[in-house]
C-alpha positions in Angstrom: 25.5 -35.2 -40.5 22.0 -34.9 -41.4 19.3 -33.5 -39.2 17.3 -36.5 -38.0 14.5 -34.5 -36.4 11.2 -34.7 -38.2 10.0 -31.6 -39.8 6.5 -30.6 -39.1 4.3 -28.4 -41.1 3.9 -25.0 -39.5 0.8 -24.7 -37.3 -1.8 -22.5 -39.0 -3.5 -20.1 -36.6 -7.1 -19.9 -37.8 -7.8 -16.8 -35.7 -7.6 -13.6 -37.6 -5.2 -11.0 -36.1 -6.7 -7.5 -35.9 -4.3 -4.7 -35.2 -5.4 -2.4 -32.4 -6.2 1.1 -33.5 -4.6 4.0 -31.8 -6.6 6.4 -29.6 -5.0 9.2 -31.6 -6.4 8.0 -34.9 -9.7 7.0 -33.4 -10.3 10.5 -31.9 -8.6 12.3 -34.9 -5.9 14.0 -32.9 -3.2 15.5 -35.1 -1.0 17.2 -32.5 -0.1 15.7 -29.1 0.2 18.5 -26.5 2.3 17.9 -23.4 -0.3 19.9 -21.4 -3.1 17.5 -22.2 -2.5 15.3 -19.2 -5.8 13.3 -19.5 -4.7 12.1 -23.0 -1.2 11.3 -21.9 -2.4 9.2 -18.9 -4.1 6.9 -21.4 -0.6 5.9 -22.7 0.8 5.4 -19.2 0.6 2.4 -16.9 -0.5 2.5 -13.3 3.2 2.7 -12.3 3.6 5.7 -14.6 5.6 3.9 -17.3 5.0 4.6 -20.9 3.0 1.8 -22.6 4.5 0.0 -25.5 3.3 0.4 -29.1 1.8 -3.1 -29.4 -0.3 -2.3 -26.3 -1.6 1.1 -27.4 -1.7 0.5 -31.1 0.3 3.6 -32.0 2.4 3.9 -35.1 6.2 4.7 -34.7 5.6 8.4 -35.3 2.7 8.6 -32.9 4.7 6.7 -30.2 7.7 9.1 -30.6 5.3 12.1 -30.2 3.6 10.5 -27.2 6.9 9.6 -25.5 8.3 13.1 -26.1 5.1 14.8 -24.7 5.2 12.6 -21.6 8.8 13.3 -21.0 8.2 17.1 -21.3 5.1 17.0 -19.0 7.1 15.0 -16.4 9.8 17.7 -16.5 7.1 20.4 -16.1 5.7 18.4 -13.1 2.4 17.7 -14.8 2.9 13.9 -14.7 4.7 11.8 -12.2 8.0 10.0 -13.0 6.9 7.1 -10.9 4.1 6.2 -8.5 4.9 5.0 -5.0 3.6 1.6 -4.3 2.5 1.0 -0.7 3.0 -2.6 0.5 2.8 -3.9 4.0 5.4 -6.5 4.8 4.0 -7.6 8.2 0.5 -7.7 9.5 -0.4 -5.3 12.2 -1.8 -6.8 15.4 -4.7 -5.3 17.2 -4.7 -4.4 20.8 -4.3 -7.5 22.9 -7.4 -6.8 25.1 -9.6 -6.2 22.0 -8.5 -9.3 20.1 -9.8 -10.6 16.8 -12.9 -12.6 16.2 -10.8 -15.7 15.6 -9.0 -15.3 18.9 -12.3 -14.8 20.8 -13.7 -17.9 19.2 -10.6 -20.0 20.0 -10.7 -18.8 23.6 -14.4 -19.8 23.8 -13.6 -23.3 22.6 -10.7 -23.5 25.1 -8.0 -23.6 22.5 -4.6 -22.0 23.0 -4.3 -18.4 21.6 -2.1 -17.7 18.6 1.5 -16.8 19.1 2.6 -13.4 18.0 5.0 -12.5 15.3 8.7 -12.4 16.1 8.8 -8.8 14.8 6.4 -7.8 17.6 8.9 -8.7 20.3 12.0 -6.6 20.6 15.1 -8.7 20.6 17.3 -8.1 23.6 20.8 -9.1 24.5 21.4 -10.9 27.8 22.7 -7.6 29.4 19.6 -5.8 28.3 17.4 -8.6 29.7 18.9 -8.3 33.1 18.6 -4.5 33.1 15.0 -4.9 31.8 14.1 -7.1 34.8 15.3 -4.4 37.2 13.3 -1.7 35.4 10.2 -3.9 35.3 10.1 -4.0 39.1 10.3 -0.2 39.4 7.7 0.2 36.7 5.4 -2.1 38.7 5.8 0.1 41.7 5.2 3.3 39.7 2.1 2.0 37.9 -0.3 2.3 40.8 0.8 5.9 41.4 0.2 6.7 37.7 -3.2 5.0 37.8 -4.2 7.1 40.8 -3.1 10.3 39.1 -5.2 9.5 36.0 -8.2 8.6 38.2 -7.9 11.9 40.0 -7.7 13.9 36.7 -10.7 12.0 35.3 -12.7 12.7 38.5 -11.8 16.4 38.4 -12.9 16.6 34.7 -16.2 15.0 35.5 -16.9 17.4 38.4 -16.0 20.4 36.2 -18.4 19.2 33.5 -21.1 18.7 36.1 -20.6 22.3 37.4 -20.7 23.7 33.9 -24.0 21.8 33.2 -25.5 23.2 36.4 -24.5 26.7 35.5 -26.2 26.5 32.1 -29.4 25.1 33.6 
């Protein structure tokens, strides 16, 4: 039961490997203080995780000291335990009357407008749809009344500003 696979000579990497030097040895720091937040942030990722030895170039002893100092400064609320990542799952739509540049160009060419996302429309059960139809008719009747009230308030505001301007002059 011999091994029939051909053995190859190990590939020799001609590039020279150069070990990364630690920031601590480069700057000559002997003691890592937990209050030195700027130094400790150099050993943390953007998500507030402690970087590995092979990334930072620390020795085992230096890495233990850094990790201990970071843990203490987290407990003292000098450093965060984690950083909140903000991601948007859905694209937000602009107001329908404003529209995007693409929508305006498509309408100018006579093409159909884009359909909206399903998340934009609330899903309704058949019972809710029938009740919504009834409320839509009452809303349509109330809308002119609300528009008139808004117009009256705007007119009163304009008149009061004009009176105030005349008094100053």
